[in-house]
N, C-alpha and C positions, 0 to 999 in steps of 0.2 A: 775181672771178678774180685770182689773185696775180700779182706781177711775173713770176715764173718761168713761170706758165701762159701769160701773154701772149707772152713771148719764145719759148717752145717751140712754141706754135701758129703763130706767125709764121714760125718756121724752116721748118715744113712747106711753107709757101707758096713758099719759095725753092728747094726741092729739085726737080730734074727728075723727070718721070714715071718710074715703075719703080723708084725708090729706096726701100729700107727705111728707116724713120725710127728713130732711136735704136738702131742696131744695136750689139750687145755682142759683142766678140771674147773668147774664152777663151784665156788665155796660160799656157803652162807652160814654164819655163826652169830647168833644173838643180834641180828640186825646188820651185821657187817657182811658185805658182799664183795667177793674178790675172785681172783683166778690164780691157778698154779699150773705151770706148763712143765711137762716132762719130755725128754728127748724121744722116748719110745714107750708105747703102751700096748699091751695085748688085751683086747676086750674080753676074750674067753677066759683066760687065766687070771686076769686082773694083775698082771705082772707089769711093773713100771721100771724103766731103765733111765738113768742119767749117765751122760758121758762126760768124762773129765779128761780132756786131751792135754798132754804135756810132752815136751821133748827134752825133759830134764836129763842130762847126762851125768850130773853130779850125784853124790850119795844121798843128799837130803833135798827134798823139794823146797822151792822158795816159799816164803810166807803166803803170797797170793795164791799159789797152787794149793797149799794146805787149807786156806780159807774156802776156796772153790769146792774142794772135796767135802769139807765140813758142811757147807751150805747145801750141797747135793744130798748128803746123808740126812741132814735135818729136815729137808723138804720131804724126803721119802718117809721118814718117821712120822711127820705130820699127816701126810696123806694116808698112811697106814692107820694111824690113830683115828682118823675120821671115817675109816672104813671104805675109802675110795679105791684102795689097792690092797691086795693080799700079800704081795711080795715086792720087795724093792731091791734093785741091784745098781751098783755104780761100776761102769766100765772105765778103767784107767788105761792109758796107752804108754805109761812109763814104768819101768821096773823100779826106779827109785820111789815113785809115788805109791806103787803097790806095796813095796817093802815097808815104807813109812806107815801105811794104813794098817799093817798087821801088828804094829808094835803093841806090846802089852803095857799097861800102866797109863794109857792116855784115856781121857774122858770120851773122846770120839770113838775109840775102839770099843770101849765098854758100852756106849750107847748103841752102836750099830749091832753089837752082839746081842744086847738085850732085845732089840726090836727086829732081829734077824734080817739085817740089811747087809748083803754081800758086796764085797769089793772084788772085782775080777779083772785080771790083766788080759787085755786084748790088743793084738797087734793090728795096725792098719795095713791094708794091702800095700805091697811094695810100691805100686804106681802112685799111691797117694802120700806116702811118707814124706817125700821131698817137698811136695806142695804144702803140706801142713807145717813142716818145719819152717819153710820160707814165710808162710802167713804169720806164724807165731813170732818169728824174728822181726818181721816188718811191723807187727803190732807193738812189740817192745820198743823198737826204734821210734815209732810215732809217739808213743806214750812219753818217752824221754824228752821229746821236743815240745811237749805241751807246757807253756809257761804256767807257773803256779803263782797265785796272788795272795 
């Protein structure tokens, strides 16, 4: 099972019952056509969930983790602005990420509050935590071994 497969299967465990997994929205704006995928979507409530997995044990998340959270929040703001969703939430799996997301004074926190995008701390089931940690560590090692040109 690849790193991505482990992470995707563990995401399903975090979604509440009744949510569609990996839902794709079709977007059409002034001749532009594209798609946006969310990790979970409830067609009845129009609630969308993005999942930001992290195993950060340090006080502050790494820059890439912060960018992932910002990207998830901005995607949900965009979908909400288009009227495709009513509510957006981001589930994070690290206390450090959750704490960072709550900081006052950041543009990201101001934007998510203005558009009512919640960041919620969710724990993976114990049986999956080790698998996810190993997949994230393996992905980091593989990334370090990629030559840059």
